[in-house]
C-alpha atoms as a printed R data frame, in Angstrom:
    type eleno elety resid chain resno       x       y       z
1   ATOM     1    CA   UNK     A     1  22.567  -1.571  -4.724
2   ATOM     2    CA   UNK     A     2  21.052  -3.184  -7.808
3   ATOM     3    CA   UNK     A     3  21.875  -6.596  -6.368
4   ATOM     4    CA   UNK     A     4  20.246  -5.667  -3.047
5   ATOM     5    CA   UNK     A     5  17.212  -4.399  -4.943
6   ATOM     6    CA   UNK     A     6  16.883  -7.759  -6.710
7   ATOM     7    CA   UNK     A     7  17.330  -9.640  -3.435
8   ATOM     8    CA   UNK     A     8  14.580  -7.601  -1.770
9   ATOM     9    CA   UNK     A     9  12.249  -8.270  -4.710
10  ATOM    10    CA   UNK     A    10  12.901 -12.003  -4.350
11  ATOM    11    CA   UNK     A    11  12.320 -11.790  -0.595
12  ATOM    12    CA   UNK     A    12   8.943 -10.102  -1.121
13  ATOM    13    CA   UNK     A    13   7.884 -12.805  -3.585
14  ATOM    14    CA   UNK     A    14   9.153 -15.672  -1.397
15  ATOM    15    CA   UNK     A    15   7.434 -14.240   1.688
16  ATOM    16    CA   UNK     A    16   4.141 -14.036  -0.162
17  ATOM    17    CA   UNK     A    17   4.409 -17.548  -1.590
18  ATOM    18    CA   UNK     A    18   5.494 -19.223   1.640
19  ATOM    19    CA   UNK     A    19   3.001 -17.496   3.920
20  ATOM    20    CA   UNK     A    20  -0.118 -17.147   1.768
21  ATOM    21    CA   UNK     A    21   0.470 -19.704  -1.010
22  ATOM    22    CA   UNK     A    22  -2.838 -19.917  -2.936
23  ATOM    23    CA   UNK     A    23  -4.702 -17.894  -0.289
24  ATOM    24    CA   UNK     A    24  -3.426 -14.466  -1.375
25  ATOM    25    CA   UNK     A    25  -7.047 -13.351  -1.655
26  ATOM    26    CA   UNK     A    26  -7.080 -13.093   2.148
27  ATOM    27    CA   UNK     A    27  -4.926  -9.966   1.935
28  ATOM    28    CA   UNK     A    28  -6.541  -8.288  -1.056
29  ATOM    29    CA   UNK     A    29  -9.362  -5.793  -1.333
30  ATOM    30    CA   UNK     A    30 -12.668  -6.786  -2.914
31  ATOM    31    CA   UNK     A    31 -13.286  -5.916  -6.547
32  ATOM    32    CA   UNK     A    32 -15.050  -2.579  -7.067
33  ATOM    33    CA   UNK     A    33 -16.822  -2.923 -10.415
34  ATOM    34    CA   UNK     A    34 -20.212  -4.644 -10.312
35  ATOM    35    CA   UNK     A    35 -19.461  -6.705 -13.425
36  ATOM    36    CA   UNK     A    36 -16.180  -7.891 -11.905
37  ATOM    37    CA   UNK     A    37 -17.968  -8.986  -8.743
38  ATOM    38    CA   UNK     A    38 -20.502 -10.906 -10.844
39  ATOM    39    CA   UNK     A    39 -17.697 -12.633 -12.776
40  ATOM    40    CA   UNK     A    40 -15.936 -13.679  -9.559
41  ATOM    41    CA   UNK     A    41 -19.208 -14.906  -8.043
42  ATOM    42    CA   UNK     A    42 -19.879 -16.931 -11.190
43  ATOM    43    CA   UNK     A    43 -16.484 -18.700 -11.069
44  ATOM    44    CA   UNK     A    44 -16.931 -19.186  -7.309
45  ATOM    45    CA   UNK     A    45 -20.257 -20.935  -7.878
46  ATOM    46    CA   UNK     A    46 -18.882 -23.133 -10.666
47  ATOM    47    CA   UNK     A    47 -15.901 -24.112  -8.470
48  ATOM    48    CA   UNK     A    48 -18.180 -24.862  -5.519
49  ATOM    49    CA   UNK     A    49 -20.365 -27.079  -7.716
50  ATOM    50    CA   UNK     A    50 -17.266 -28.938  -8.951
51  ATOM    51    CA   UNK     A    51 -15.800 -29.741  -5.540
52  ATOM    52    CA   UNK     A    52 -18.997 -30.225  -3.507
53  ATOM    53    CA   UNK     A    53 -19.508 -33.846  -4.732
54  ATOM    54    CA   UNK     A    54 -16.047 -34.702  -3.348
55  ATOM    55    CA   UNK     A    55 -16.891 -33.403   0.120
56  ATOM    56    CA   UNK     A    56 -19.107 -34.893   2.845
57  ATOM    57    CA   UNK     A    57 -19.794 -31.490   4.409
58  ATOM    58    CA   UNK     A    58 -21.062 -28.189   3.034
59  ATOM    59    CA   UNK     A    59 -18.326 -26.255   1.208
60  ATOM    60    CA   UNK     A    60 -17.470 -22.817   2.661
61  ATOM    61    CA   UNK     A    61 -18.367 -20.599  -0.309
62  ATOM    62    CA   UNK     A    62 -16.577 -17.581   1.178
63  ATOM    63    CA   UNK     A    63 -13.290 -19.513   1.288
64  ATOM    64    CA   UNK     A    64 -13.817 -20.530  -2.333
65  ATOM    65    CA   UNK     A    65 -14.365 -16.864  -3.229
66  ATOM    66    CA   UNK     A    66 -11.126 -15.883  -1.461
67  ATOM    67    CA   UNK     A    67  -9.255 -18.586  -3.367
68  ATOM    68    CA   UNK     A    68 -10.699 -17.446  -6.711
69  ATOM    69    CA   UNK     A    69  -9.900 -13.801  -5.920
70  ATOM    70    CA   UNK     A    70  -6.222 -14.656  -5.435
71  ATOM    71    CA   UNK     A    71  -6.049 -16.830  -8.549
72  ATOM    72    CA   UNK     A    72  -7.735 -14.071 -10.555
73  ATOM    73    CA   UNK     A    73  -5.088 -11.580  -9.462
74  ATOM    74    CA   UNK     A    74  -2.315 -13.990 -10.462
75  ATOM    75    CA   UNK     A    75  -4.004 -14.502 -13.831
76  ATOM    76    CA   UNK     A    76  -4.094 -10.744 -14.419
77  ATOM    77    CA   UNK     A    77  -0.392 -10.438 -13.555
78  ATOM    78    CA   UNK     A    78   0.496 -13.295 -15.902
79  ATOM    79    CA   UNK     A    79  -1.653 -11.909 -18.687
80  ATOM    80    CA   UNK     A    80  -0.233  -8.389 -18.415
81  ATOM    81    CA   UNK     A    81   3.316  -9.781 -18.137
82  ATOM    82    CA   UNK     A    82   3.883  -7.987 -14.838
83  ATOM    83    CA   UNK     A    83   5.096 -11.240 -13.330
84  ATOM    84    CA   UNK     A    84   6.930 -14.101 -14.990
85  ATOM    85    CA   UNK     A    85   6.080 -16.608 -12.251
86  ATOM    86    CA   UNK     A    86   3.756 -19.404 -13.263
87  ATOM    87    CA   UNK     A    87   0.818 -20.420 -11.115
88  ATOM    88    CA   UNK     A    88   1.909 -22.891  -8.456
89  ATOM    89    CA   UNK     A    89   0.058 -26.104  -9.324
90  ATOM    90    CA   UNK     A    90   0.909 -27.861  -6.027
91  ATOM    91    CA   UNK     A    91  -0.357 -24.972  -3.874
92  ATOM    92    CA   UNK     A    92  -3.624 -24.833  -5.816
93  ATOM    93    CA   UNK     A    93  -4.099 -28.602  -5.412
94  ATOM    94    CA   UNK     A    94  -3.362 -28.220  -1.682
95  ATOM    95    CA   UNK     A    95  -5.914 -25.420  -1.347
96  ATOM    96    CA   UNK     A    96  -8.594 -27.468  -3.094
97  ATOM    97    CA   UNK     A    97  -7.786 -30.466  -0.891
98  ATOM    98    CA   UNK     A    98  -8.217 -28.239   2.173
99  ATOM    99    CA   UNK     A    99 -11.639 -27.092   0.933
100 ATOM   100    CA   UNK     A   100 -12.714 -30.692   0.325
101 ATOM   101    CA   UNK     A   101 -11.311 -31.864   3.663
102 ATOM   102    CA   UNK     A   102  -8.672 -34.233   2.359
103 ATOM   103    CA   UNK     A   103  -5.411 -34.566   4.244
104 ATOM   104    CA   UNK     A   104  -2.086 -34.028   2.507
105 ATOM   105    CA   UNK     A   105  -0.398 -35.539   0.667
106 ATOM   106    CA   UNK     A   106  -3.300 -36.635  -1.543
107 ATOM   107    CA   UNK     A   107  -3.092 -39.950  -3.375
108 ATOM   108    CA   UNK     A   108  -2.787 -40.203  -7.153
109 ATOM   109    CA   UNK     A   109  -6.521 -40.589  -7.727
110 ATOM   110    CA   UNK     A   110  -7.362 -37.572  -5.582
111 ATOM   111    CA   UNK     A   111  -4.638 -35.542  -7.258
112 ATOM   112    CA   UNK     A   112  -6.088 -36.438 -10.655
113 ATOM   113    CA   UNK     A   113  -9.577 -35.322  -9.601
114 ATOM   114    CA   UNK     A   114  -8.362 -32.056  -8.093
115 ATOM   115    CA   UNK     A   115  -6.024 -31.493 -11.048
116 ATOM   116    CA   UNK     A   116  -8.939 -31.406 -13.486
117 ATOM   117    CA   UNK     A   117 -10.749 -28.886 -11.280
118 ATOM   118    CA   UNK     A   118  -7.598 -26.776 -10.896
119 ATOM   119    CA   UNK     A   119  -7.139 -26.683 -14.662
120 ATOM   120    CA   UNK     A   120 -10.750 -25.592 -15.138
121 ATOM   121    CA   UNK     A   121 -10.349 -22.801 -12.568
122 ATOM   122    CA   UNK     A   122  -7.131 -21.516 -14.123
123 ATOM   123    CA   UNK     A   123  -8.644 -21.532 -17.621
124 ATOM   124    CA   UNK     A   124 -11.699 -19.571 -16.452
125 ATOM   125    CA   UNK     A   125  -9.554 -16.992 -14.667
126 ATOM   126    CA   UNK     A   126  -7.144 -16.593 -17.586
127 ATOM   127    CA   UNK     A   127 -10.081 -16.155 -19.957
128 ATOM   128    CA   UNK     A   128 -11.475 -13.376 -17.785
129 ATOM   129    CA   UNK     A   129  -8.053 -11.714 -17.482
130 ATOM   130    CA   UNK     A   130  -7.827 -11.589 -21.270
131 ATOM   131    CA   UNK     A   131 -11.056  -9.576 -21.638
132 ATOM   132    CA   UNK     A   132 -11.099  -7.453 -18.487
133 ATOM   133    CA   UNK     A   133 -10.115  -3.789 -18.830
134 ATOM   134    CA   UNK     A   134  -8.020  -1.837 -16.324
135 ATOM   135    CA   UNK     A   135 -11.194  -0.645 -14.552
136 ATOM   136    CA   UNK     A   136 -12.318  -4.237 -14.060
137 ATOM   137    CA   UNK     A   137  -9.129  -4.978 -12.092
138 ATOM   138    CA   UNK     A   138  -9.671  -2.216  -9.503
139 ATOM   139    CA   UNK     A   139 -10.022  -3.300  -5.874
140 ATOM   140    CA   UNK     A   140 -11.089  -1.717  -2.611
141 ATOM   141    CA   UNK     A   141  -8.489  -0.047  -0.407
142 ATOM   142    CA   UNK     A   142  -6.605  -2.343   1.995
143 ATOM   143    CA   UNK     A   143  -5.781  -1.276   5.570
144 ATOM   144    CA   UNK     A   144  -2.998  -3.115   7.399
145 ATOM   145    CA   UNK     A   145  -2.851  -3.348  11.197
146 ATOM   146    CA   UNK     A   146   0.624  -4.652  12.028
147 ATOM   147    CA   UNK     A   147   2.199  -5.609  15.349
148 ATOM   148    CA   UNK     A   148   5.690  -4.922  16.647
149 ATOM   149    CA   UNK     A   149   7.049  -8.001  14.879
150 ATOM   150    CA   UNK     A   150   5.710  -7.186  11.408
151 ATOM   151    CA   UNK     A   151   5.646  -3.383  11.061
152 ATOM   152    CA   UNK     A   152   9.182  -3.136   9.632
153 ATOM   153    CA   UNK     A   153   8.404  -5.308   6.600
154 ATOM   154    CA   UNK     A   154   7.138  -3.626   3.372
155 ATOM   155    CA   UNK     A   155   3.979  -5.722   2.927
156 ATOM   156    CA   UNK     A   156   2.638  -3.071   0.542
157 ATOM   157    CA   UNK     A   157   5.212  -4.099  -2.065
158 ATOM   158    CA   UNK     A   158   4.462  -7.814  -2.154
159 ATOM   159    CA   UNK     A   159   3.233  -8.810  -5.633
160 ATOM   160    CA   UNK     A   160  -0.356  -9.210  -4.408
161 ATOM   161    CA   UNK     A   161  -0.539  -5.665  -2.992
162 ATOM   162    CA   UNK     A   162   1.920  -3.624  -5.043
163 ATOM   163    CA   UNK     A   163  -0.698  -2.600  -7.635
164 ATOM   164    CA   UNK     A   164  -3.442  -1.505  -5.269
165 ATOM   165    CA   UNK     A   165  -4.105   1.175  -2.670
166 ATOM   166    CA   UNK     A   166  -2.769   0.238   0.794
167 ATOM   167    CA   UNK     A   167  -2.234   2.081   4.072
168 ATOM   168    CA   UNK     A   168  -1.487   1.303   7.709
169 ATOM   169    CA   UNK     A   169  -3.157   2.182  10.999
170 ATOM   170    CA   UNK     A   170  -1.817   1.392  14.482
171 ATOM   171    CA   UNK     A   171  -4.935  -0.357  15.812
172 ATOM   172    CA   UNK     A   172  -8.527  -1.355  15.164
173 ATOM   173    CA   UNK     A   173  -9.635   1.144  17.808
174 ATOM   174    CA   UNK     A   174  -7.878   3.988  15.965
175 ATOM   175    CA   UNK     A   175  -9.524   2.892  12.704
176 ATOM   176    CA   UNK     A   176 -12.981   2.904  14.302
177 ATOM   177    CA   UNK     A   177 -12.453   6.496  15.484
178 ATOM   178    CA   UNK     A   178 -11.388   7.605  12.002
179 ATOM   179    CA   UNK     A   179 -14.391   5.944  10.394
180 ATOM   180    CA   UNK     A   180 -16.664   7.915  12.724
181 ATOM   181    CA   UNK     A   181 -14.867  11.125  11.669
182 ATOM   182    CA   UNK     A   182 -16.072  10.561   8.103
183 ATOM   183    CA   UNK     A   183 -19.476  11.879   9.199
184 ATOM   184    CA   UNK     A   184 -17.965  15.326   9.748
185 ATOM   185    CA   UNK     A   185 -16.374  17.755   7.230
186 ATOM   186    CA   UNK     A   186 -12.659  16.964   7.137
187 ATOM   187    CA   UNK     A   187  -9.651  16.484   4.869
188 ATOM   188    CA   UNK     A   188 -10.118  12.740   5.293
189 ATOM   189    CA   UNK     A   189 -13.644  12.941   3.868
190 ATOM   190    CA   UNK     A   190 -13.491  15.906   1.481
191 ATOM   191    CA   UNK     A   191  -9.882  15.875   0.260
192 ATOM   192    CA   UNK     A   192  -7.168  18.519   0.531
193 ATOM   193    CA   UNK     A   193  -7.195  22.126  -0.595
194 ATOM   194    CA   UNK     A   194  -4.345  22.246  -3.129
195 ATOM   195    CA   UNK     A   195  -3.633  25.863  -2.225
196 ATOM   196    CA   UNK     A   196  -3.058  25.100   1.474
197 ATOM   197    CA   UNK     A   197   0.333  23.411   1.146
198 ATOM   198    CA   UNK     A   198   3.473  24.171   3.150
199 ATOM   199    CA   UNK     A   199   6.974  22.818   2.561
200 ATOM   200    CA   UNK     A   200  10.290  22.546   4.387
201 ATOM   201    CA   UNK     A   201  13.032  22.074   1.787
202 ATOM   202    CA   UNK     A   202  16.639  21.181   2.638
203 ATOM   203    CA   UNK     A   203  16.656  22.676   6.166
204 ATOM   204    CA   UNK     A   204  20.199  21.399   6.870
205 ATOM   205    CA   UNK     A   205  21.571  22.903   3.619
206 ATOM   206    CA   UNK     A   206  23.285  19.676   2.550
207 ATOM   207    CA   UNK     A   207  20.900  18.434  -0.176
208 ATOM   208    CA   UNK     A   208  21.671  20.830  -3.041
209 ATOM   209    CA   UNK     A   209  20.277  18.572  -5.784
210 ATOM   210    CA   UNK     A   210  16.985  18.143  -3.910
211 ATOM   211    CA   UNK     A   211  16.737  21.894  -3.338
212 ATOM   212    CA   UNK     A   212  17.425  22.646  -6.992
213 ATOM   213    CA   UNK     A   213  14.908  20.065  -8.166
214 ATOM   214    CA   UNK     A   214  11.976  21.199  -6.039
215 ATOM   215    CA   UNK     A   215  12.429  24.964  -5.717
216 ATOM   216    CA   UNK     A   216  11.063  25.684  -9.182
217 ATOM   217    CA   UNK     A   217   8.223  23.159  -8.748
218 ATOM   218    CA   UNK     A   218   7.080  24.748  -5.487
219 ATOM   219    CA   UNK     A   219   7.446  28.273  -6.880
220 ATOM   220    CA   UNK     A   220   5.277  27.323  -9.854
221 ATOM   221    CA   UNK     A   221   2.523  26.110  -7.541
222 ATOM   222    CA   UNK     A   222   2.900  29.244  -5.369
223 ATOM   223    CA   UNK     A   223   2.995  27.278  -2.130
224 ATOM   224    CA   UNK     A   224   4.407  28.740   1.065
225 ATOM   225    CA   UNK     A   225   7.444  27.292   2.783
226 ATOM   226    CA   UNK     A   226  11.080  27.665   3.757
227 ATOM   227    CA   UNK     A   227  14.177  26.711   1.771
228 ATOM   228    CA   UNK     A   228  17.719  26.148   2.977
229 ATOM   229    CA   UNK     A   229  17.225  27.153   6.603
230 ATOM   230    CA   UNK     A   230  16.132  25.552   9.853
231 ATOM   231    CA   UNK     A   231  12.536  26.278  10.845
232 ATOM   232    CA   UNK     A   232  11.764  27.468  14.349
233 ATOM   233    CA   UNK     A   233   9.253  25.402  16.371
234 ATOM   234    CA   UNK     A   234   6.527  28.044  16.416
235 ATOM   235    CA   UNK     A   235   6.749  28.365  12.650
236 ATOM   236    CA   UNK     A   236   6.231  24.623  12.236
237 ATOM   237    CA   UNK     A   237   3.395  24.445  14.763
238 ATOM   238    CA   UNK     A   238   1.475  27.064  12.804
239 ATOM   239    CA   UNK     A   239   2.240  25.366   9.479
240 ATOM   240    CA   UNK     A   240   1.163  21.935  10.727
241 ATOM   241    CA   UNK     A   241  -2.130  23.255  12.100
242 ATOM   242    CA   UNK     A   242  -3.190  25.629   9.304
243 ATOM   243    CA   UNK     A   243  -2.269  23.715   6.142
244 ATOM   244    CA   UNK     A   244  -3.898  20.692   4.562
245 ATOM   245    CA   UNK     A   245  -0.547  19.302   3.376
246 ATOM   246    CA   UNK     A   246   2.990  19.669   4.751
247 ATOM   247    CA   UNK     A   247   5.920  18.428   2.654
248 ATOM   248    CA   UNK     A   248   9.220  17.802   4.454
249 ATOM   249    CA   UNK     A   249  12.290  17.259   2.270
250 ATOM   250    CA   UNK     A   250  15.266  16.797   4.549
251 ATOM   251    CA   UNK     A   251  16.912  14.248   6.811
252 ATOM   252    CA   UNK     A   252  14.824  11.963   8.985
253 ATOM   253    CA   UNK     A   253  11.307  12.937   9.995
254 ATOM   254    CA   UNK     A   254  11.986  16.506  11.091
255 ATOM   255    CA   UNK     A   255  11.449  15.711  14.772
256 ATOM   256    CA   UNK     A   256  14.644  17.539  15.661
257 ATOM   257    CA   UNK     A   257  12.846  20.766  14.737
258 ATOM   258    CA   UNK     A   258   9.624  19.947  16.595
259 ATOM   259    CA   UNK     A   259   9.706  17.659  19.621
260 ATOM   260    CA   UNK     A   260   7.536  14.608  20.176
261 ATOM   261    CA   UNK     A   261   5.616  16.366  22.961
262 ATOM   262    CA   UNK     A   262   4.995  19.447  20.815
263 ATOM   263    CA   UNK     A   263   3.654  17.322  17.955
264 ATOM   264    CA   UNK     A   264   1.285  15.375  20.209
265 ATOM   265    CA   UNK     A   265  -0.094  18.582  21.688
266 ATOM   266    CA   UNK     A   266  -1.176  19.988  18.308
267 ATOM   267    CA   UNK     A   267  -4.905  20.673  18.002
268 ATOM   268    CA   UNK     A   268  -4.861  19.521  14.368
269 ATOM   269    CA   UNK     A   269  -2.403  18.467  11.673
270 ATOM   270    CA   UNK     A   270  -2.423  18.226   7.886
271 ATOM   271    CA   UNK     A   271  -1.388  15.365   5.638
272 ATOM   272    CA   UNK     A   272   2.356  14.847   6.118
273 ATOM   273    CA   UNK     A   273   4.818  13.909   3.377
274 ATOM   274    CA   UNK     A   274   7.950  13.065   5.375
275 ATOM   275    CA   UNK     A   275  10.390  12.435   2.551
276 ATOM   276    CA   UNK     A   276  13.492  11.744   4.595
277 ATOM   277    CA   UNK     A   277  15.495   8.623   5.403
278 ATOM   278    CA   UNK     A   278  13.840   6.312   7.956
279 ATOM   279    CA   UNK     A   279  11.158   8.925   8.661
280 ATOM   280    CA   UNK     A   280   8.627   6.143   9.210
281 ATOM   281    CA   UNK     A   281  10.838   3.763  11.161
282 ATOM   282    CA   UNK     A   282   9.287   2.613  14.438
283 ATOM   283    CA   UNK     A   283  11.315   1.384  17.388
284 ATOM   284    CA   UNK     A   284  10.177  -1.142  19.989
285 ATOM   285    CA   UNK     A   285  11.313  -1.568  23.578
286 ATOM   286    CA   UNK     A   286  10.744  -5.107  24.802
287 ATOM   287    CA   UNK     A   287   7.087  -6.096  24.617
288 ATOM   288    CA   UNK     A   288   5.860  -2.495  24.561
289 ATOM   289    CA   UNK     A   289   4.153  -1.069  21.493
290 ATOM   290    CA   UNK     A   290   6.493   0.613  18.975
291 ATOM   291    CA   UNK     A   291   6.996   4.360  18.886
292 ATOM   292    CA   UNK     A   292   8.018   6.816  16.192
293 ATOM   293    CA   UNK     A   293   7.240  10.007  14.298
294 ATOM   294    CA   UNK     A   294   4.254   8.632  12.297
295 ATOM   295    CA   UNK     A   295   2.431   7.591  15.482
296 ATOM   296    CA   UNK     A   296   3.023  11.001  17.058
297 ATOM   297    CA   UNK     A   297   1.534  12.682  13.994
298 ATOM   298    CA   UNK     A   298  -1.465  10.352  14.006
299 ATOM   299    CA   UNK     A   299  -2.065  11.360  17.633
300 ATOM   300    CA   UNK     A   300  -1.984  14.977  16.407
301 ATOM   301    CA   UNK     A   301  -4.871  14.020  14.079
302 ATOM   302    CA   UNK     A   302  -2.958  13.910  10.799
303 ATOM   303    CA   UNK     A   303  -5.199  12.253   8.149
304 ATOM   304    CA   UNK     A   304  -2.248  10.456   6.531
305 ATOM   305    CA   UNK     A   305   1.538  10.291   6.656
306 ATOM   306    CA   UNK     A   306   3.816   9.267   3.807
307 ATOM   307    CA   UNK     A   307   7.179   8.157   5.190
308 ATOM   308    CA   UNK     A   308  10.178   5.851   4.710
309 ATOM   309    CA   UNK     A   309  10.779   2.585   6.558
310 ATOM   310    CA   UNK     A   310  14.563   2.738   6.067
311 ATOM   311    CA   UNK     A   311  17.391   4.838   4.596
312 ATOM   312    CA   UNK     A   312  17.203   5.434   0.839
313 ATOM   313    CA   UNK     A   313  19.219   7.333  -1.771
314 ATOM   314    CA   UNK     A   314  18.209  10.978  -2.067
315 ATOM   315    CA   UNK     A   315  18.006  11.167  -5.876
316 ATOM   316    CA   UNK     A   316  15.799   8.099  -6.202
317 ATOM   317    CA   UNK     A   317  13.598   9.396  -3.391
318 ATOM   318    CA   UNK     A   318  13.385  12.752  -5.169
319 ATOM   319    CA   UNK     A   319  12.085  11.000  -8.303
320 ATOM   320    CA   UNK     A   320   9.365   9.280  -6.312
321 ATOM   321    CA   UNK     A   321   8.438  12.476  -4.439
322 ATOM   322    CA   UNK     A   322   8.191  14.585  -7.578
323 ATOM   323    CA   UNK     A   323   6.075  11.944  -9.272
324 ATOM   324    CA   UNK     A   324   3.860  11.632  -6.192
325 ATOM   325    CA   UNK     A   325   3.228  15.366  -5.973
326 ATOM   326    CA   UNK     A   326   2.355  15.602  -9.665
327 ATOM   327    CA   UNK     A   327   0.100  12.517  -9.574
328 ATOM   328    CA   UNK     A   328  -1.764  13.593  -6.457
329 ATOM   329    CA   UNK     A   329  -1.768  17.391  -6.743
330 ATOM   330    CA   UNK     A   330  -2.326  17.787 -10.489
331 ATOM   331    CA   UNK     A   331  -3.861  21.230 -10.929
332 ATOM   332    CA   UNK     A   332  -5.597  20.279 -14.184
333 ATOM   333    CA   UNK     A   333  -7.902  17.674 -12.638
334 ATOM   334    CA   UNK     A   334 -10.864  17.867 -10.287
335 ATOM   335    CA   UNK     A   335 -10.918  16.136  -6.913
336 ATOM   336    CA   UNK     A   336 -13.059  13.264  -8.212
337 ATOM   337    CA   UNK     A   337 -10.695  12.658 -11.151
338 ATOM   338    CA   UNK     A   338  -7.495  12.679  -9.113
339 ATOM   339    CA   UNK     A   339  -6.135   9.468  -7.607
340 ATOM   340    CA   UNK     A   340  -6.122   9.208  -3.843
341 ATOM   341    CA   UNK     A   341  -2.816   9.763  -2.071
342 ATOM   342    CA   UNK     A   342  -2.358   6.008  -1.607
343 ATOM   343    CA   UNK     A   343  -3.172   5.322  -5.268
344 ATOM   344    CA   UNK     A   344  -0.709   8.012  -6.344
345 ATOM   345    CA   UNK     A   345   1.964   6.473  -4.102
346 ATOM   346    CA   UNK     A   346   1.401   3.047  -5.660
347 ATOM   347    CA   UNK     A   347   2.011   4.508  -9.134
348 ATOM   348    CA   UNK     A   348   4.940   6.675  -8.034
349 ATOM   349    CA   UNK     A   349   6.976   3.758  -6.686
350 ATOM   350    CA   UNK     A   350   7.499   2.703 -10.305
351 ATOM   351    CA   UNK     A   351   9.434   5.940 -10.967
352 ATOM   352    CA   UNK     A   352  12.328   4.703  -8.817
353 ATOM   353    CA   UNK     A   353  15.440   3.239 -10.368
354 ATOM   354    CA   UNK     A   354  15.637   0.883  -7.373
355 ATOM   355    CA   UNK     A   355  12.022  -0.205  -7.426
356 ATOM   356    CA   UNK     A   356  12.249  -2.349  -4.296
357 ATOM   357    CA   UNK     A   357  15.100  -0.813  -2.318
358 ATOM   358    CA   UNK     A   358  13.675   2.714  -2.603
359 ATOM   359    CA   UNK     A   359  10.061   2.267  -3.725
360 ATOM   360    CA   UNK     A   360   9.205  -0.370  -1.134
361 ATOM   361    CA   UNK     A   361  10.540   1.807   1.664
362 ATOM   362    CA   UNK     A   362   7.887   4.491   1.144
363 ATOM   363    CA   UNK     A   363   4.585   3.693   2.825
364 ATOM   364    CA   UNK     A   364   1.344   5.359   3.864
């Protein structure tokens, strides 16, 4: 398992490097802090001024900003020792050549010119990384819209995204509907009521360690739920529709207790934490769109679903789940002080022993 975990980590890094190369900024959220934005704009302008004399046409400043955003993230990772991979000099030279309009491979003179600019960019970004605080690094939330060929891959755990808030939606149309819902009072806009939580714990009675671990935690929080027995459909329908959060700790997604048709017919649904193996796995038939439990719950108007892309070990998943609940539902903090569910998930992945094999499987 440890070997598989390492292999998956290498696959995530290789996928990022081979697909995005120096253009990782394409997939990252914009910086939040005003000072950070000013710093990035300043480096963008300096870079544009450096390469404009080499180009016959007007440089696309937005592309330069995307390039700088990605290099800045890599500088932060290098500076904080979260990644031992050095900046790829060739990819940076290639990106600069693309901006200038030079074809690859560049000749020795062109490489020398671009090399000086690349060195200047890296020095500026590393200097900023050395003085920025944690707040300066914060970025806007990223929303992924994946097709049937890409939804099974844990993009959220690539090095460029693993430290920021990320979630998935099935389509741009669905996202537009949800953005309109922000005008109305809702869990999505106002957050969850930490008293309105329901749980289903070990319904098949074959996860004794999970039951032992979470029974005391749930009792302390005085949440309602069922332990060690199978729920009846009507019980679940009421729980899904009347609670802000439903936590499922069992096998799969729990669809064997509530059918696909019953879920889709719900008038409303709370945030779902489906902490079971492959609870978020989608299946495709030919060229048709994929189907699965998360999509059914989204159709039932669930604000968010936390689920697993593949099978994971129960004890490692329990660590992540416990950490997630404590991070997100901390009773000692106000709503504005608490991290969002996606931010809490990002932090909780680090609690896993198998950071990639288990942590990467859990998505929003």
